[in-house]
N, C-alpha and C positions, 0 to 999 in steps of 0.2 A: 711644910706639910705636903704630902704626896698628892699629885693630881688625881682626882676621882675619875676613873675610867669606865665605870659601870653606870649606864643611864637607864632609867625607866621613864619613857617619854609618852605622854598622852595628854595633850591639852584638850583633846576631844575624845573622851573615854568611849563614847559610843561608836567611834570610827575605828582607829587603829591602836592596837596595844602592841608596842614594840619595845624590846629590851635588847641591848647589845654591849659587848665588852671585847677587849682585845685578848687573844689567847695564843700561847705558843703550843703547837700540837706535839704533845709528848709521843703520840703514836706514829709520828712521821720523822723522828730524829734520824739524821743520816750518819754515815760512818765518821764524819768529822765532828759529831756531837751537835750539829746545827738543826734547828727546828723551824718550820715555816710559821710566820705569824699569820693569824687569821682574825676575822671579825666574827665572833660567835653571836648569832642573831636569833631572836625568837620573834617571828612575825605572826601576830594573831594566832599564837599557839603552835606554829610550825617552826622547827629548828633548822638553821642553816649555818654552814661554816664557809665564809667567803675568804679566799686567799688574798693576802695583801702584797704579794711579790716581795717579801722581805724575809731573809733567813737570819736567824740569831742563834748564838750559842745557848743551848737550852739551860745550862747551869747558871747563866747570867740573867735569866728571866725570873722576876719575882712573881710567882703565881698568886700570892695573896693580894699584892697591890696591882697586879696585871700590868706591869711595866718593867723595863730593863732596870737592873740594879744600878745605883748611882756610879759605882766604881767600874762598871763594865765599859769596854771599849765602844766608843761612839754612842754611848747611852743617850745622850742629849739628842743626837741626830735621829736615832731610831724612835725614841719616844715622841719626838716632834712629828715624824712621819706617821706614827700610829695615831697621834692626836688629830692629824689632818684627816685620817680615815674616819675617825669618829665624828668629826665636824661634817664631813660629807654625808655620813649616814643620817645625821640629825637633819641636814638640808632635805634629804630625800623624804624623810618622815613629815617634815613641816609642809613641803610642797604637796604631798599627797593629801594631807589633812585639809589644806586650803582648797584643793580641787575636789574634796569629798570623795577621793579615790580609796577604795578598800584594797589594801595591799595583800598579796600572797607572797611567799618567799621567792618565787620565780621573778615576779615583777620587781620586788625590792632589789634582788641581786642585779637585774638588768639596769635599773635606774642608778644603783650604787656604782656599778662598773663605769657607766657614763660619767657620773659625777667625780668619781675617784681618779679616773684616767686609765681606761683600758688601752694603754698605748705601749707597744713593745719598745719603741725608741726611748721613752721615759724610763722604762724598766732597765734597759741597757745602761743608760746614763747612771742610774742609781747603783746598779751592780758594779759598774766601773769605779764609782766613788768609793765603794766599800772595799774593792780589791786593790786600791792605789798602793797601800803599803806592802801588800804581798807580791805585787808584780814588779819586775825590774823596770827602771825608769823608761828605757827605750820601748819595752813591751807595752807599758801603760800608754805612752804617747802614740804608739802604733794602733792600739785598740781604740783610742780616742779618735784618731784620724779615720779608722774604719767606720766608726759610728757616724762621723760627719759624711762619709761617702754614702753610707746606707740611707741616711736622712735625705741625701740628694736624690735618691731613688724613690723613697717613700717618706715624706715629711712626718706622716703619722700612719700608724698601722695597728689595727686591733689584733690581739692575739688569735682571734678566731679565723683570721685570714692568712695565718701562717701555714702554708702547705707546699706541696711539690711544685705546683704551678707558679707560686710566688718565687721560689728559689730559681726556677728556670728563667723567669722574667728578669730576675736580678742578674743572673749570669749573662743573659743577652744584653742587658743594659751595660754591663762592664765591658763586654766585647765591643759594643758600638762606640764606647768611650776610648777604645784603643788599648785596653789593658791586656797584657801578655797572659799566657796560660798561668805562669807562676804567680803573677799579681792577682789574677782572679782566684786562684787556688787559696792564697792568703786571705783574701776578702771572705771567701765562703767558709773557710775554717774558723775564722774569728766569729762570723755570724753563727755558725754551728755551736761555738762555745757558749754564746749568750742564750741561745735557744735551750741548750742543755741546762744552764743555770736556772732558766725560767721553769723548766720541768722539775728540777730539784726543789724549787720554791713552791711546789704543789699547784702551779698554774696548769690547767688542763690543755695541753698542747699535744698534738700528734706529731712525732718527730718526722719532718719531711726528708731528712737525710737517710732514712731507712730505704727509700726508693730512689732518691737522687744521689748519684755518685760524683763526688768531687773529682775534677780531672787530676790525673797523676802529675807529679812534678816533672818538668822538662829536664832531661839529663844534660843537655848542652849548656856548658858554662864558659863564658869568655875568660881568657887569661892573657897576659902579655907574653910575647915570644922572648927568646933570649936576647935578640937584637933590640927590641923595644925596651926591655928592662935595663939593658946597658946604656941605652940612650938617655933614659931618665936619671940614671946614676951620674952620667956625665954632666947633664944639666944641673943636677944637684951640687956636684963638686965644684963646678965653675960658678955657681951662684948666678945663673943667667936670668933668673926670674925675679919679679918684684918680691919684696920681703915677705909679704903675707902669703904669696903663692909658694915661696920657697919653704916656709914652715909647714904648709899643707902637704907639699911633696915629701917633706921629712917624715911626717906621720904615715903617709901612704907607703914609703919605703920601709918603715919600721914593720908594718904588717906584711909586706912582701917577704921579709926575712925572718919573721917570727910567727906568722899566721894568726896574729891577734885580731879580734873583731873590734870594730870602732867603739863599742861600749866598754871594752877593756882598755883600749888605748886612751880613752878619755880619763880613766882612773889610774893611768900609768904613774909609777913612782919608784924611787930607789928601793922601797920595801919589797918589791917584787924580785930583787936581784940578790942571790945568795950563792956563794962559792962557785962563781962562774956559770950559774944557771939562771934562767928566767923561770920563776915559780909563781904561779897565780891560780886563782879559782875563777874560771869564767863566769861573768854575770848571768849568762844565759843558762848556766847549769848550777846556780847557787842552791837550788832545792835538792840537788843530788850530791852536793859537796864534792864535785869532781875537781881534781887538782891537775894542772898541766905543768910539766917540767921539761924545759928545752935547754940543751947546751948552747951556749952563745958561740957564734962564729966571729971571725974578724970583722966582717962587714956589719953584722948586727951589733957588735960592741961599739963600733964607730958611730953608728946612727943613734944608738941608745945614749951614748955620751952627749950627742948633740941635743937629744930630746931632754935629758936631765938638765942641761945647761939652759935650754929654752924655758923649762918650767921654773927653775930656781931664779931666773931673771924676771919672773912675773908674767911669763907668756901664758896666754889663755887659749885653750883648745876650742875651736868653733863647733857649732852643731853639725850633725851629719849632713843636713841639707846644704849648709854653707860650704862644707868641705867638698861635696859632690859638684857644686857649682864651680868651685875653684879648679877641680880636676878637669872640667871641660876646657878651661883655658890652658891648663898644663898640657893636656893631650894635643891641643892645637899647636902649641909651641914646639912639641916634640914630633910633629907630623904623624901622630898616631890617630887613625880614623876610628878606632874602637870607641864605643860609648863608655868612657872611663867613669867608674864609680868606685867608692872605697872598697866594696866587697870583692872587686876584681883582684885586689891585693892578696886576699886569702886564696883565691883560685890560682893566682900566679905562684904563690909559695908551694901549693900542692903539686902543680904540674912541674915546676922547677925541681922539687924534691924527688919526684919519680924519674924525671929525665936524667938526673945525675946519679941514679942508682938506688934511691931509697926504696924501702919496702912498704907495701900497703899496710901491714900490721903496725909499723912504726908511725906512719902517716896518720892512721886512725887515732892513735894516742895523742899526737901533736895537735891534730885538728879538734879533738874532743868529740868525735862522732860516737854516738851510741851504737850505730849499726854499721857494719862493714859495707853494706850495700851503698851507703852514702859516699864512703871513701872510694869505692870502686868506680864511681862516675868519673873520677880523675884519670883512672887507668884507661877508660874508653876515650877520654879526650886526647890522651897521648897517642893511642892507636890511630884515632882519626887524623891527628896532625902528621903522624908518620906516613899514613896513606896518602895524604894530600901532598906532602913534600916529595915522596917517591914518585908521584905522578909528574913531578917536574922534569923527570928524566924523559918522559914521553914528549913533553914540549920541547926539550932540548935536543933529543936524538930520535927523530922520527924515522 
């Protein structure tokens, strides 16, 4: 039997007469067909609609039963959250009656917000849970880590305190913790995403990013030189490293010669190889169904053969964090002072490709960039390297 979600509560009729039920707002359905859930309340004759920070597919909401249809995705979870809201509303009413407090809708809303949890961090956590299946695995982990970082700045935060000053304080906090411009940019963009989701959920927030500008991405990107890349190949071929480091280097070199991201390397398999080409759909671009096709070279074929052998023998690919830890040891062994991370392999592919005569248009397709401006960053890197190396003449022949 369906849970009753409409209450008429009044143990003390002479005090407060309050009714409430959960409602999906048909008048607020967005382009995705989602509607915000709210608590429809009548407080001593005054009507109010209190947002519950939950978005649901409107077609999956049973308006007669005032709950999610049983077959709807996450129906049990959403109905449980809605049930919690009703419980908190009941607590507000009982506490007011016990205190002989006559409620109006403003007072009820304020007390309900306190009881239900007017907390942006909790909202972020709930939204992240709902988005788990729609986000790529690495993206979900990154958003989760950004939530943890934000809670380090503000363990709890009322929606009413989200403004430009708060964003400026968070940016300052990130700077003091030694975050680079690009790292701060990522943190702020993820924060902006969940503020926008809150706005779409009918929570009254003034967008602080209309006046606060997120810093632009730094164009300088580290990459290996020709000499450094050859040194790593030499170490790899001679198997000079411990076995677990050797396999990490193998994956790093795979990306150096194919431009694959770590998320795609983790999913690497023979199914990606067809007629002498590497063909795959990047995980980062799954929503756009973008397909990358790369002709295999002699060096990439050799490394791919090793990777397939590693996988078929039961080898397991480490997490990106563990791989980056390994790369620090590998850099030390190769006398490379660069702060080596896996993503440098992609930068290395791009700069190598341009150095040996590749075009920006072709590189854009291989890298899977949606904008040419992103690809052109690598051309600037090549120009800077040429300028630096030409200046060596000044040092040599003064």
